[in-house]
C-alpha angles and dihedrals in degrees: 000000000000109000111204132190094273091048090053094050090048093051092047091051094046092051093053096043115014090177094062108131115243090241090057093044093049088047090051096052096036098249136122113257096248090050089048093047090051093053092049090052092048090051088049092048091049091053093243090119106042104172147327122253136185114233107234127203094219094188092061088052104043150335114273142158120230117205130184106208127188113206127202121191121198126216105345131147119237092255092049092047090052089051090051093045092049091050090052094049091051090066104102095220089059099090099169133021131184128184105216141187125249132036092332120071103191135022113203138191108204126185116192132172091242144340094277091055090047091052088053092050088049091051092049089054095049092049092057088076109010117214092002100080131079119189124189112191129205117189110214109231098182133001100226096179117019120198109273102167141301119297092244096169091054091046105037108028120094115248114260 
């Protein structure tokens, strides 16, 4: 799908305020409400806009522990690794998973109620392939820069 300047502006506005009204969105990009809604629907149909989430301040809701874990898996076929990764990603506390290059196979962000629960998640991952998995855990002390959207201007705009 070709993304033009107006689509980029729509995407940028929606990623910063998914609750913006279509009227306000249309006004902000200089389109009629129907033309704007058509563009949003096309972006959704193309899979560019995949959903709308509310940002939650987890610390105001409950206590939790965030752990960044790197996972290395030894001597596994591609199919067995995919099965392992799928099983890891099915664990509710695993909120993000990246398959990466290099000595590490997976990069995980895990959010648990407390350290005993994280330890149980850690054991659950290790038990998927006994003796074949190494996990290095890094407890997050402070989130210095939380995710606030993709840098669309830096990624999509043509260099000057």
